C-alpha positions as CSV (number, residue, x, y, z in Angstrom):
1,M,-5.9,10.5,10.1
2,V,-5.8,6.7,10.3
3,N,-8.5,4.7,8.5
4,V,-8.9,1.1,9.6
5,L,-11.0,-0.6,7.0
6,T,-11.9,-3.8,8.8
7,L,-13.6,-2.0,11.6
8,Q,-16.7,-2.1,9.4
9,P,-18.0,-5.4,8.0
10,S,-17.3,-5.9,4.3
11,I,-15.9,-8.5,1.9
12,L,-12.5,-7.1,2.6
13,N,-12.5,-9.0,5.9
14,Q,-12.9,-12.2,3.9
15,F,-9.9,-11.4,1.7
16,I,-7.7,-10.6,4.7
17,A,-8.9,-13.8,6.5
18,E,-7.7,-15.8,3.5
19,I,-4.2,-14.2,3.2
20,R,-3.8,-15.0,7.0
21,D,-4.9,-18.6,6.7
22,V,-2.0,-21.1,6.6
23,E,-3.9,-23.6,4.5
24,I,-5.1,-21.1,1.9
25,Q,-1.5,-19.6,1.8
26,K,-0.3,-22.8,0.2
27,D,-1.9,-21.6,-3.0
28,S,0.4,-18.8,-4.1
29,M,-1.8,-17.8,-7.0
30,R,-4.8,-17.3,-4.7
31,F,-2.5,-15.4,-2.2
32,R,-1.5,-13.0,-5.0
33,W,-5.1,-12.7,-6.2
34,N,-6.3,-11.8,-2.7
35,L,-3.6,-9.1,-2.4
36,E,-4.8,-7.7,-5.7
37,R,-8.4,-7.8,-4.6
38,I,-7.5,-6.0,-1.4
39,G,-5.7,-3.3,-3.4
40,F,-8.8,-2.8,-5.4
41,A,-10.9,-2.4,-2.2
42,F,-8.5,0.1,-0.8
43,A,-8.4,2.1,-4.1
44,Y,-12.2,2.3,-4.1
45,E,-12.2,3.7,-0.5
46,I,-9.5,6.2,-1.3
47,C,-11.1,7.3,-4.6
48,R,-14.2,8.6,-2.8
49,G,-12.2,11.4,-1.3
50,L,-10.5,12.6,-4.5
51,A,-11.6,15.5,-6.7
52,Y,-14.0,15.0,-9.6
53,E,-15.3,17.1,-12.5
54,M,-18.3,16.8,-14.8
55,K,-17.8,15.3,-18.2
56,E,-20.4,15.1,-21.0
57,V,-20.4,11.6,-22.5
58,N,-22.1,10.6,-25.8
59,T,-24.2,7.5,-25.5
60,P,-26.0,5.7,-28.4
61,L,-29.2,7.5,-27.4
62,G,-28.0,10.9,-26.3
63,T,-25.7,12.5,-23.8
64,A,-25.0,12.0,-20.1
65,N,-23.2,14.2,-17.6
66,V,-20.9,12.0,-15.5
67,P,-18.5,13.0,-12.6
68,V,-15.0,11.7,-13.5
69,L,-11.7,11.9,-11.8
70,K,-10.1,15.4,-12.1
71,E,-6.6,13.9,-11.8
72,Y,-5.1,10.4,-11.4
73,P,-2.9,9.8,-8.4
74,V,0.7,8.5,-8.7
75,L,0.9,4.9,-7.4
76,A,4.0,3.8,-5.6
77,T,5.0,0.5,-4.1
78,I,7.9,-1.2,-2.2
79,L,9.2,-4.2,-4.0
80,R,8.7,-7.2,-4.0
81,A,5.7,-8.1,-1.8
82,G,3.9,-4.9,-2.8
83,L,3.5,-5.8,-6.5
84,P,0.2,-7.8,-6.4
85,F,-1.3,-5.2,-4.0
86,H,-0.1,-2.4,-6.3
87,Q,-1.8,-4.1,-9.3
88,G,-5.1,-3.9,-7.5
89,F,-4.7,-0.1,-7.3
90,L,-3.6,0.0,-10.9
91,N,-6.7,-1.9,-12.0
92,V,-8.8,1.0,-10.6
93,F,-6.5,4.0,-11.4
94,D,-5.6,2.6,-14.8
95,K,-4.3,5.9,-16.1
96,S,-1.9,6.5,-13.2
97,E,1.8,6.9,-13.4
98,N,3.8,4.5,-11.2
99,A,6.8,4.6,-8.8
100,F,8.8,1.6,-7.6
101,I,11.1,1.5,-4.6
102,S,13.4,-1.5,-3.9
103,A,14.1,-1.6,-0.1
104,Y,15.6,-4.5,1.8
105,R,16.7,-5.3,5.3
106,E,20.4,-5.9,5.9
107,H,20.7,-8.0,9.1
108,L,23.7,-7.2,11.3
109,K,25.7,-9.4,13.6
110,D,24.2,-7.9,16.7
111,G,20.7,-9.0,15.7
112,T,19.6,-5.6,14.5
113,F,19.1,-4.5,10.8
114,T,19.3,-1.5,8.6
115,I,17.1,-0.6,5.7
116,N,18.8,0.0,2.3
117,I,17.3,1.5,-0.8
118,E,18.7,-0.4,-3.7
119,Y,16.7,1.1,-6.6
120,S,14.0,3.7,-7.3
121,S,12.0,4.7,-10.3
122,V,9.8,7.8,-9.7
123,P,7.8,9.9,-12.2
124,E,7.1,13.6,-11.9
125,I,5.6,13.9,-8.5
126,D,5.5,17.6,-7.6
127,G,2.1,18.8,-6.6
128,K,0.4,15.5,-7.3
129,I,-1.6,13.0,-5.1
130,L,0.6,10.0,-4.1
131,I,-0.6,6.6,-3.0
132,L,2.3,4.7,-1.4
133,G,1.5,1.1,-0.5
134,D,3.1,-2.0,1.0
135,T,1.6,-5.2,2.1
136,M,3.0,-5.2,5.7
137,L,3.9,-2.3,8.0
138,A,6.1,-4.0,10.6
139,T,8.7,-1.6,12.1
140,G,7.7,1.1,9.7
141,S,11.3,1.8,8.7
142,S,10.9,0.7,5.1
143,M,7.9,2.9,4.6
144,V,9.7,5.9,6.0
145,Y,12.8,5.3,3.9
146,A,10.6,4.8,0.7
147,Y,8.7,8.0,1.4
148,R,12.0,10.0,1.8
149,E,13.4,8.5,-1.4
150,I,10.3,9.7,-3.2
151,L,10.7,13.2,-1.6
152,S,14.2,13.3,-3.0
153,K,12.6,13.4,-6.5
154,G,9.8,15.9,-5.7
155,K,7.1,16.9,-3.3
156,P,3.6,15.5,-3.6
157,R,0.6,17.6,-2.6
158,H,-0.9,14.9,-0.5
159,T,0.1,11.3,0.3
160,H,-2.0,8.3,1.1
161,I,0.1,5.6,2.9
162,V,-1.5,2.2,2.7
163,S,-0.8,-1.2,4.3
164,I,-2.9,-4.3,4.7
165,V,-1.5,-5.5,8.0
166,A,0.2,-3.1,10.4
167,S,1.7,-3.4,13.8
168,M,0.8,-0.8,16.3
169,E,4.5,-0.1,16.9
170,G,5.1,0.3,13.2
171,L,2.2,2.6,12.7
172,E,3.2,4.8,15.5
173,Y,6.8,5.0,14.2
174,V,5.6,6.1,10.7
175,K,3.3,8.7,12.2
176,R,6.2,10.1,14.3
177,H,8.6,10.3,11.4
178,L,6.4,11.6,8.6
179,P,4.5,15.0,8.3
180,Q,1.0,14.6,9.7
181,Q,-0.6,17.5,7.8
182,D,0.1,16.0,4.3
183,I,-0.6,12.3,4.9
184,T,-3.6,10.1,5.3
185,F,-3.0,6.5,6.6
186,W,-5.1,3.5,5.5
187,V,-4.7,0.1,7.0
188,G,-6.7,-3.1,6.8
189,V,-6.0,-4.3,10.3
190,I,-3.7,-3.4,13.2
191,D,-2.0,-6.2,15.2
192,E,-0.6,-5.4,18.6
193,E,2.5,-7.6,18.8
194,L,5.8,-7.2,17.0
195,T,8.5,-9.8,17.8
196,A,12.2,-9.2,18.5
197,Q,12.9,-10.2,14.9
198,S,10.3,-7.6,13.7
199,Y,7.6,-10.0,12.6
200,I,4.0,-9.0,13.1
201,V,1.9,-11.4,15.3
202,P,-0.5,-12.8,14.4
203,G,0.3,-11.2,11.0
204,L,0.5,-13.5,8.0
205,G,4.2,-14.5,7.6
206,D,6.5,-13.3,4.8
207,A,4.2,-11.8,2.2
208,G,7.0,-11.8,-0.5
209,D,7.8,-15.5,0.0
210,L,4.1,-16.4,0.0
211,A,3.5,-14.5,-3.2
212,F,6.6,-15.4,-5.2
213,G,8.5,-18.2,-3.4
214,K,11.2,-18.2,-0.8
215,K,14.3,-16.1,-1.3
216,R,17.9,-17.1,-0.4
């Protein structure tokens, strides 16, 4: 299943409009804050499909029965652009354990590139719900490599793969290379074009640079 959140009108559309806007992008703090707010919005949508159990809560005037999360998902992100987006999820799932994957493109002389995993930190994952997020889903290669790196540490019961802006090509690539029965996809918006240099058009540019400054 692929859930495209901007197909329905909501404040999320405003946040995505702002991270795309070249003028608003000049304010890196607002760019990071918008990524965080978008993460919060995604987390709220995903949480509606999770399992809950009743808990008796003591109030100053009596007791109340309230449905609360039965278990917290493990939150995973791909460094570095995914960090503010990840924080939005963590603001909602504040008791969650976290996984971090460092993946980067190594550009080759023939104009192609490979994806390298430089570092990973993954908690106990067997039988748990996993939310794996990244700001952009361009070719989809980084997401596939990150998921396989997590699988080398254990097998989640179900995985939610989340991206704010996805290319159609990247989304199809991920769907082909990951198991359909155990994964739900969540995207903010799908853009049709992917350039020869693997940039999404219209996209929003380099999310990592916009959030944290240009890298060498």
